[in-house]
C-alpha positions in Angstrom: 0.9 60.2 13.7 2.8 61.0 16.9 6.5 60.4 17.0 7.5 57.5 19.3 10.1 57.1 22.0 10.9 53.7 23.5 12.0 53.6 27.1 13.4 50.5 28.8 15.9 51.1 31.6 17.2 49.1 34.6 18.6 52.3 36.3 15.4 54.4 36.9 17.3 57.4 38.2 16.1 60.5 36.4 14.1 58.6 33.9 10.6 59.9 34.9 11.6 63.6 34.5 13.3 62.8 31.2 10.3 61.0 29.8 8.0 63.8 31.0 10.1 66.3 29.0 10.2 64.0 25.9 6.4 63.4 26.1 5.8 67.2 26.3 7.5 67.5 22.9 4.8 65.4 21.3 6.3 61.9 21.6 4.3 58.8 22.4 6.1 56.9 25.1 6.4 53.2 24.7 7.8 51.2 27.5 8.2 47.8 29.1 7.6 46.1 32.5 9.2 48.0 35.4 10.0 51.1 33.4 6.4 51.4 32.3 5.2 51.1 35.9 7.7 53.7 37.1 6.7 56.2 34.3 2.9 55.6 35.0 3.5 56.2 38.7 5.3 59.5 37.7 2.2 60.6 35.7 3.7 59.9 32.3 1.3 58.4 29.7 2.7 55.1 28.5 1.9 52.5 25.9 3.0 49.0 26.8 5.3 47.3 24.4 2.9 44.3 24.3 0.2 46.6 23.0 2.5 47.7 20.2 3.6 44.2 19.3 0.3 42.4 19.9 2.4 39.7 21.7 2.6 39.3 25.5 5.8 39.4 27.4 6.9 35.8 28.2 9.6 33.6 29.5 9.8 35.6 32.8 10.3 38.8 30.8 13.2 37.4 28.7 11.1 38.0 25.6 9.4 41.3 25.1 11.1 43.7 22.6 12.5 41.1 20.2 9.8 41.7 17.6 9.5 43.2 14.1 7.0 45.8 15.3 9.8 47.2 17.5 12.9 46.5 15.4 11.2 47.5 12.1 10.4 50.9 13.7 14.0 51.3 14.8 15.8 50.1 11.7 13.6 51.6 8.9 15.7 54.3 7.0 13.5 57.4 6.7 15.0 58.5 3.4 14.5 55.0 1.8 11.1 55.0 0.1 11.1 51.2 0.0 11.7 50.9 3.7 9.0 53.4 4.6 6.5 51.7 2.2 7.3 48.3 3.8 6.7 49.4 7.4 3.5 51.2 6.4 2.2 48.1 4.7 3.1 46.0 7.8 1.5 48.5 10.2 4.9 49.3 11.8 5.3 52.8 13.3 8.7 54.4 13.3 10.5 54.7 16.6 12.5 58.0 16.8 14.1 57.8 20.2 15.4 54.8 22.1 16.3 55.2 25.8 17.8 52.1 27.3 20.3 51.1 29.9 21.2 47.5 30.2 20.6 44.8 32.9 23.0 45.5 35.8 25.5 42.8 35.0 28.4 44.7 36.6 26.6 45.4 39.8 25.5 41.8 40.0 29.0 40.2 39.7 30.4 42.7 42.2 28.0 41.4 44.9 29.5 39.2 47.6 28.8 35.5 46.9 27.0 36.0 43.6 26.2 32.7 41.9 26.8 31.9 38.3 23.0 31.5 37.6 22.3 35.0 38.9 25.1 36.5 36.8 23.8 34.8 33.7 20.3 36.0 34.3 21.6 39.6 34.3 23.0 39.3 30.8 20.8 41.6 28.7 19.7 40.3 25.3 17.0 42.6 24.0 18.6 45.8 25.2 21.9 45.5 23.3 20.0 44.4 20.2 17.8 47.5 20.3 20.5 50.0 21.0 22.8 48.5 18.4 19.9 48.7 15.9 19.3 52.4 16.8 22.9 53.2 16.6 23.2 51.6 13.2 20.3 53.8 12.0 21.8 56.9 13.8 20.7 59.4 11.1 17.1 58.8 12.0 17.0 57.5 15.6 18.4 59.2 18.7 19.7 56.5 21.1 20.4 57.4 24.8 22.2 54.8 27.0 23.8 57.2 29.6 21.6 59.0 32.1 24.1 61.8 32.0 22.8 62.6 28.5 19.1 63.0 29.6 19.3 66.7 30.2 21.3 67.4 27.1 18.9 65.5 24.9 15.8 67.0 26.5 17.1 70.5 26.1 17.9 69.9 22.4 14.4 68.5 21.8 13.0 71.6 23.5 15.1 73.8 21.2 14.3 72.4 17.8 15.7 68.9 17.9 19.0 67.1 18.0 21.6 67.8 15.3 23.1 65.0 13.1 26.4 65.5 15.0 24.6 64.8 18.3 22.9 61.8 16.8 26.3 60.4 15.8 27.9 61.1 19.2 25.1 59.2 20.9 25.4 56.3 18.5 29.2 56.1 19.0 28.6 55.9 22.7 26.4 52.9 22.2 29.2 50.7 20.8 31.5 51.9 23.5 28.8 50.9 26.0 28.1 47.5 24.5 31.8 46.7 24.0 32.4 47.4 27.7 29.3 45.3 28.7 30.3 42.3 26.6 34.0 42.5 27.7 32.8 42.3 31.3 30.7 39.2 30.5 33.6 37.6 28.6 36.0 38.3 31.4 33.7 37.0 34.1 33.0 33.8 32.1 36.7 33.4 31.3 37.4 33.4 35.0 34.7 30.8 35.6 36.2 28.6 33.0 39.7 29.1 34.3 41.2 30.3 31.1 44.2 32.6 31.7 45.3 33.3 28.1 42.4 33.2 25.7 42.9 33.3 21.9 41.5 36.8 21.9 42.0 39.1 24.9 39.4 41.9 25.3 40.0 44.2 28.3 37.8 46.9 29.7 38.6 49.6 32.2 36.7 52.7 33.4 38.2 56.2 33.5 39.0 57.3 37.0 40.4 60.7 36.0 42.1 62.7 33.3 45.6 63.7 34.2 47.3 67.1 33.7 49.8 65.5 31.3 51.6 62.2 30.7 55.2 61.2 31.4 56.2 64.5 29.8 54.3 67.7 29.5 53.7 67.4 25.8 51.9 64.0 26.3 48.2 63.7 27.3 47.2 61.0 29.8 44.3 59.5 31.8 44.0 57.0 34.7 41.7 54.0 34.2 40.6 51.6 36.9 39.9 47.9 36.6 36.2 47.0 37.1 35.7 45.6 40.5 36.3 46.3 44.2 39.9 45.5 44.9 41.0 46.9 48.3 44.6 47.8 48.6 44.9 48.9 45.0 45.6 52.4 43.9 42.0 53.2 42.6 40.8 52.4 46.2 43.0 55.1 47.7 41.4 58.2 49.1 43.3 61.5 48.6 43.0 63.7 51.6 45.3 66.5 50.7 47.5 68.1 48.0 47.2 68.8 44.3 46.1 66.2 41.7 48.2 63.2 41.0 50.2 63.0 37.8 51.0 60.2 35.5 54.5 59.7 37.0 53.1 59.9 40.5 50.7 57.0 39.9 53.4 54.9 38.3 55.8 55.5 41.2 53.1 55.0 43.8 52.4 51.6 42.3 56.0 50.7 42.7 56.1 51.8 46.3 52.9 50.0 47.2 54.0 46.8 45.4 57.3 46.8 47.3 55.9 47.6 50.8 53.6 44.6 50.5 56.6 42.3 50.8 56.9 43.3 54.5 54.8 42.6 57.6 56.8 44.5 60.1 56.7 48.4 60.2 58.3 49.5 57.0 58.8 52.7 55.0 59.6 52.8 51.3 60.9 55.8 49.4 60.7 55.7 45.6 62.2 58.0 43.0 61.7 57.5 39.2 60.2 54.0 39.6 63.0 52.7 41.8 63.4 52.4 45.5 65.9 54.8 46.9 65.5 54.0 50.5 63.8 51.2 52.4 63.8 50.8 56.2 62.3 48.5 58.8 61.8 49.3 62.5 60.0 48.3 65.7 57.9 51.5 65.1 57.0 53.4 62.0 59.1 56.3 63.1 62.2 54.0 63.4 61.4 52.6 60.0 61.2 56.2 58.6 64.6 57.0 60.2 66.1 54.0 58.5 64.5 54.7 55.1 65.7 58.3 55.2 69.2 57.4 56.3 69.5 55.0 53.4 69.7 57.8 50.9 68.9 61.3 52.3 69.7 62.9 48.9 67.6 60.8 46.5 64.5 61.0 48.7 64.2 64.7 47.8 61.1 65.0 45.6 60.3 61.3 46.1 57.2 59.3 47.1 57.0 57.7 50.5 54.9 54.7 51.5 54.2 53.5 55.1 52.5 50.3 56.1 51.5 51.7 59.5 49.5 54.8 60.4 51.5 57.9 60.0 51.9 59.6 63.4 52.9 63.1 64.4 56.5 62.2 65.2 57.0 60.8 61.7 55.1 63.6 60.0 57.3 66.2 61.7 60.4 64.7 60.1 58.8 64.3 56.7 57.6 67.9 56.9 61.2 69.0 56.9 61.7 67.6 53.3 60.2 68.2 49.9 58.1 65.1 49.1 55.6 64.5 46.3 53.3 62.0 48.0 52.9 60.2 51.3 50.7 57.1 51.3 49.7 55.2 54.4 46.8 53.0 55.7 45.9 55.9 58.0 47.1 59.3 59.3 46.5 60.6 62.8 44.8 64.0 63.0 48.0 65.6 64.2 49.9 64.1 61.2 47.4 65.5 58.8 47.6 68.9 60.4 51.4 68.9 60.1 51.7 67.6 56.6 48.8 69.7 55.2 50.9 72.8 55.9 52.5 72.0 52.5 49.6 72.6 50.2 51.0 70.7 47.2 51.9 67.5 49.2 49.5 64.7 48.3 48.3 62.6 51.2 46.7 59.3 50.3 44.9 56.8 52.6 45.2 53.3 51.3 43.7 50.8 53.6 44.5 47.1 53.4 47.9 47.6 51.9 48.5 43.9 52.0 48.6 41.9 48.7 45.2 42.4 47.1 43.3 39.5 45.6 42.5 40.1 41.9 41.4 37.0 40.0 43.7 36.3 37.0 45.5 39.6 37.5 47.8 39.7 34.4 50.8 42.0 34.2 50.4 43.8 30.9 52.9 45.9 28.8 52.2 47.6 25.5 54.6 47.3 22.7 54.3 48.8 19.2 51.5 46.9 17.5 50.9 44.5 20.3 50.5 43.6 24.0 52.6 41.4 26.3 50.8 39.6 29.0 52.3 37.5 31.9 51.3 36.3 35.3 52.3 38.6 38.1 55.6 38.1 39.9 54.0 37.2 43.2 56.6 34.7 44.5 59.8 35.4 46.3 61.8 32.2 46.4 61.9 28.9 44.5 59.8 26.2 46.1 62.9 24.4 47.3 64.0 27.5 49.2 67.4 28.9 49.9 70.6 26.9 49.2 73.9 27.8 50.8 76.6 27.1 48.1 79.7 28.4 49.9 81.8 26.8 52.7 80.6 29.5 55.0 76.9 29.9 55.7 75.5 33.4 56.5 75.0 34.1 60.2 71.6 35.1 61.6 72.1 38.8 61.1 73.4 38.3 57.5 70.5 36.1 56.6 68.0 38.6 57.9 69.6 41.4 55.9 69.9 39.2 52.8 66.2 38.4 52.9 65.4 42.0 53.3 67.6 43.0 50.4 66.1 40.2 48.3 62.6 41.7 48.7 63.8 45.1 47.7 65.8 44.0 44.7 62.8 42.1 43.4 61.1 45.6 42.9 64.2 47.4 41.5 64.6 47.8 37.7 67.1 45.3 36.2 70.0 44.9 36.2 69.7 45.5 39.9 71.9 45.3 42.9 70.8 46.1 46.5 73.1 46.5 49.5 71.6 46.3 53.0 72.7 46.5 56.6 71.0 47.0 59.9 67.4 46.8 58.7 67.8 49.3 55.8 69.1 49.6 52.3 72.5 51.3 52.1 73.0 51.2 48.4 70.7 50.6 45.4 72.1 50.1 41.9 69.1 50.0 39.4 68.6 49.7 35.7 72.1 49.2 34.4 73.1 47.4 31.2 75.6 45.2 33.0 75.6 43.7 36.5 79.0 44.9 37.6 78.1 48.5 36.8 74.9 48.1 38.9 77.0 46.7 41.7 79.5 49.6 41.5 76.7 52.1 41.6 75.2 50.5 44.7 78.6 50.6 46.4 79.0 54.3 45.4 75.7 55.1 47.0 76.6 53.1 50.1 79.9 54.9 50.6 81.2 54.2 54.1 78.2 51.9 54.8 79.3 49.4 52.2 81.7 47.5 54.5 79.8 44.9 56.5 76.7 45.1 54.2 75.1 42.2 52.4 74.2 42.1 48.7 71.2 40.9 46.7 71.3 40.5 42.9 68.1 40.1 40.9 69.7 37.6 38.5 72.8 35.3 38.5 76.4 36.5 38.2 77.7 35.5 34.8 81.3 35.9 35.9 83.3 36.1 39.1 83.9 39.9 38.7 80.8 40.8 40.8 82.0 38.7 43.7 85.5 40.3 43.4 83.9 43.8 43.4 81.8 42.9 46.4 84.8 41.7 48.3 86.6 44.9 47.5 83.6 46.9 48.9 83.6 44.9 52.1 80.4 42.9 51.4 80.1 39.9 53.7 77.3 37.8 52.2 75.5 37.5 48.8 72.1 36.3 47.7 71.5 35.6 44.0 69.4 33.2 42.0 72.2 31.0 40.7 71.9 29.2 37.4 74.9 30.5 35.4 77.0 28.0 33.5 79.9 29.7 35.4 78.3 29.5 38.9 81.3 27.6 40.2 83.6 30.6 39.3 81.5 32.9 41.6 81.3 30.2 44.3 85.1 29.8 44.3 85.7 33.5 44.4 83.3 33.8 47.4 85.0 31.0 49.2 88.4 32.6 48.6 87.0 35.9 50.0 85.2 34.3 53.0 81.9 35.6 51.6 78.8 33.5 52.3 76.6 33.0 49.2 73.1 31.7 49.0 71.2 30.7 45.9 67.4 31.4 45.7 66.6 29.4 42.6 64.4 32.2 41.4 65.2 35.3 39.2 63.4 38.6 39.5 64.0 40.6 36.4 61.9 43.9 36.3 62.0 45.9 33.1 
């Protein structure tokens, strides 16, 4: 009796050539519907599944392979005499190779305007059942779910057969495949139901690239992308120059892009070690660059720079004078690419639609030992009731503009965080300190002579009046903070005494 191979694929790419090579090794090809038609058209002899089962396909093709004549042939253990006697008595022939890829559920839900009914119809039932059965009986059945394995399997068959190790590798790939498939279905249906935090959370991502190393050279790393088309997110960026991105590059890039989304006017953001070191606005992108650079011309060295307008030649000339790791922008002029590409290692990334992307139920996730934290994204800026002036003096128009600017920056700075701003740019950033007054003193130190006349934003409330007193000493004229401390009145009184305007936002922006 000929050995049997079962083919049933939604993705027909490469399947005819593969089936032809399998058939040439003495296998009878059994197939279904569209796959059978494609194989016959390619000149491959095919036995229809209905001829094997003695039962016609029905229910619009929903029912065709769910039959003992198929599953008995897959599940029978060849070294179990009772199994082999049973299938022989039932007239079931063993199936030695199973080649299946599943209904295109992912491709279906990624289509614009897809309806729930169409998505449901593209949930495969028979396919997962067959490949799971084949993987369970991996010692006897070779199961192929990835077209990338066609050539490997065909070559092995032509050279004496697949090893047990290869059988096991293919079987392991099945459960990775079905887990990914089912996770996509669960995620899609969870969104349809509107459930944000399910009792069990199963996530699935697809590998974008392996990285040279992780946060440190002794760590391995890879970059995975969320399934879907989300313009404005990092996986959508096109690299047009420079060496490969690193783990730290991608983390810092994300911080730069998240921050620059806060601004509609021309803006440049410089990031170093996951914190903004210089943020500038301008009437043009070149003016914004000048302000971002002037904010901290030391820390920007070796940093990542994001622009929310096309990078032009004038801006590129100035950036070319520095050592930068990455420049990301929605576009680059030809002249800018020519200038910046002179530095072979400088990565240039084009990220169109840098505005806030729309990702349904986009959770902010953080791994901890033995678990996972999940929260909604911090996509707000102010409390619904808005700003509240709490001092006798209200900020003037210039101060309010700078305060709003500083508030957007401090939102994306590691806590405890203080940002000083003046004249459409940051002048001092104090990130990631264990107490707020130290963060303030650090921001003041960075600002130097630019501290007098600046305004201050704090990501959380002042627990004591000492921050206001330090701000007064530095020459700060206005403060924006969430408020909410039991000792708010102490800070308000200190601000009034110093003539500092203070505004409460009603919203905290911790970032850890």
